[in-house]
C-alpha positions as CSV (number, residue, x, y, z in Angstrom):
1,X,0.3,-0.1,-0.3
2,X,1.5,3.3,-1.2
3,X,1.4,6.4,1.7
4,X,-1.1,8.7,0.1
5,X,0.5,12.5,-1.4
6,X,-1.9,15.4,-2.4
7,X,-1.0,16.5,-5.8
8,X,1.8,19.3,-6.1
9,X,-1.3,21.8,-7.4
10,X,-3.1,21.3,-3.9
11,X,0.4,22.8,-2.1
12,X,-0.3,26.3,-2.9
13,X,-3.7,26.1,-1.5
14,X,-2.8,24.8,1.5
15,X,-0.4,27.8,2.1
16,X,-2.4,30.3,1.3
17,X,-4.5,29.0,3.7
18,X,-2.4,29.1,6.1
19,X,-1.6,32.5,5.9
20,X,-4.9,33.8,6.3
21,X,-5.8,31.7,9.3
22,X,-2.2,33.3,10.9
23,X,-3.6,36.5,9.3
24,X,-7.4,36.6,10.9
25,X,-6.2,34.9,13.8
26,X,-3.0,38.0,13.9
27,X,-5.5,40.3,13.5
28,X,-8.0,39.5,16.0
29,X,-5.6,38.9,18.8
30,X,-4.7,42.2,18.0
31,X,-8.1,43.4,18.1
32,X,-8.6,42.0,21.1
33,X,-5.9,44.3,23.1
34,X,-6.4,47.1,21.6
35,X,-10.0,47.1,23.0
36,X,-9.1,46.3,26.3
37,X,-6.4,48.4,26.6
38,X,-8.7,51.5,26.1
39,X,-11.7,49.3,28.5
40,X,-8.5,49.2,31.6
41,X,-8.3,53.1,31.4
42,X,-10.3,54.5,33.2
43,X,-11.7,58.2,32.9
44,X,-14.0,60.4,34.6
45,X,-15.1,64.1,34.4
46,X,-15.2,67.3,36.5
47,X,-18.1,68.4,37.8
48,X,-17.4,71.7,35.4
49,X,-17.0,69.7,32.5
50,X,-20.2,66.5,32.8
51,X,-21.7,71.0,33.8
52,X,-20.4,72.5,30.4
53,X,-20.4,69.5,28.0
54,X,-24.3,68.4,28.8
55,X,-24.3,65.1,28.1
56,X,-27.1,63.3,26.3
57,X,-29.5,62.7,28.7
58,X,-28.6,58.6,27.8
59,X,-25.0,58.9,28.1
60,X,-23.7,56.8,31.2
61,X,-20.1,59.4,32.1
62,X,-18.2,59.1,35.3
63,X,-17.6,61.9,37.3
64,X,-15.4,62.9,40.2
65,X,-15.6,65.1,43.3
66,X,-15.3,64.8,47.0
67,X,-18.8,64.2,49.0
68,X,-20.4,67.3,50.7
69,X,-20.4,67.6,53.8
70,X,-23.8,67.1,55.6
71,X,-25.4,65.8,52.2
72,X,-25.3,62.0,52.7
73,X,-29.5,60.8,53.0
74,X,-29.6,57.2,52.9
75,X,-32.9,55.5,53.0
76,X,-32.3,52.0,53.7
77,X,-35.7,50.8,53.7
78,X,-35.6,52.0,49.9
79,X,-32.1,51.1,49.6
80,X,-31.8,54.8,47.9
81,X,-28.9,56.4,49.0
82,X,-28.8,60.6,47.9
83,X,-26.0,62.5,48.0
84,X,-23.6,66.1,46.3
85,X,-20.1,65.8,45.1
86,X,-18.7,69.1,44.9
87,X,-15.6,70.6,43.1
88,X,-13.9,73.2,42.5
89,X,-17.3,75.2,43.6
90,X,-19.3,73.6,41.0
91,X,-22.1,71.3,43.0
92,X,-24.1,68.0,41.9
93,X,-26.9,66.0,43.3
94,X,-26.4,61.9,43.2
95,X,-29.2,60.0,43.5
96,X,-27.7,56.3,43.5
97,X,-29.5,52.6,44.3
98,X,-28.2,50.0,46.2
99,X,-25.6,49.2,48.7
100,X,-24.2,51.6,50.6
101,X,-20.5,51.5,50.9
102,X,-19.0,51.5,54.2
103,X,-16.6,54.1,52.9
104,X,-19.5,56.4,52.4
105,X,-18.2,59.8,55.1
106,X,-18.6,63.3,54.5
107,X,-15.2,65.2,52.3
108,X,-14.5,61.3,50.7
109,X,-13.3,61.3,47.3
110,X,-15.8,59.8,45.0
111,X,-16.2,58.9,41.4
112,X,-19.9,58.2,40.1
113,X,-20.9,56.3,36.8
114,X,-24.3,56.7,35.6
115,X,-26.3,59.0,33.6
116,X,-27.7,62.6,34.5
117,X,-30.5,63.4,34.1
118,X,-33.0,66.5,32.1
119,X,-33.4,68.0,36.1
120,X,-30.0,68.4,36.5
121,X,-29.1,65.1,39.2
122,X,-27.0,63.2,38.4
123,X,-28.1,59.1,39.0
124,X,-25.2,56.5,39.7
125,X,-25.3,52.9,38.4
126,X,-22.0,52.5,40.4
127,X,-19.4,54.1,43.0
128,X,-15.9,54.4,43.6
129,X,-14.4,56.2,46.9
130,X,-10.6,56.3,47.5
131,X,-9.6,55.4,50.8
132,X,-9.4,58.3,53.1
133,X,-6.7,60.4,53.0
134,X,-5.7,59.3,56.9
135,X,-5.5,56.1,55.8
136,X,-2.9,56.9,53.4
137,X,-1.0,59.4,56.2
138,X,-0.6,56.3,58.7
139,X,0.7,54.0,56.1
140,X,2.8,57.1,54.9
141,X,4.1,57.6,58.7
142,X,4.8,53.9,60.0
143,X,7.3,53.5,55.8
144,X,9.1,56.0,57.8
145,X,9.8,53.9,60.9
């Protein structure tokens, strides 16, 4: 029994198929890397930028500011959190539905992701809070020892 060999005309077609497959693999991999890098970057607007740009009411944006002292209102039975962000003399009322973040305190730095309503109230879908500076100061003091 003789081993089967492909006719010489089939070999260039196989090489072309391998080249096309390799190119498609490289293109898909490059696309995935580029889009994942773009999504990993966290951009946010200041309150002034948000008001100046006036995004569509349906557009999701991130906005950063400090939690205004005395503005936090938590309605535990309804799971509604209301507070205001302040930054450079600008104020933005925020409504968030969900669990109250443990680190939410007066003057905490927060990044809210959501939509600006037509009434000027920012409806947040998620909240991110920076660690209070007293922890950063304590860590610096400990590291200096």
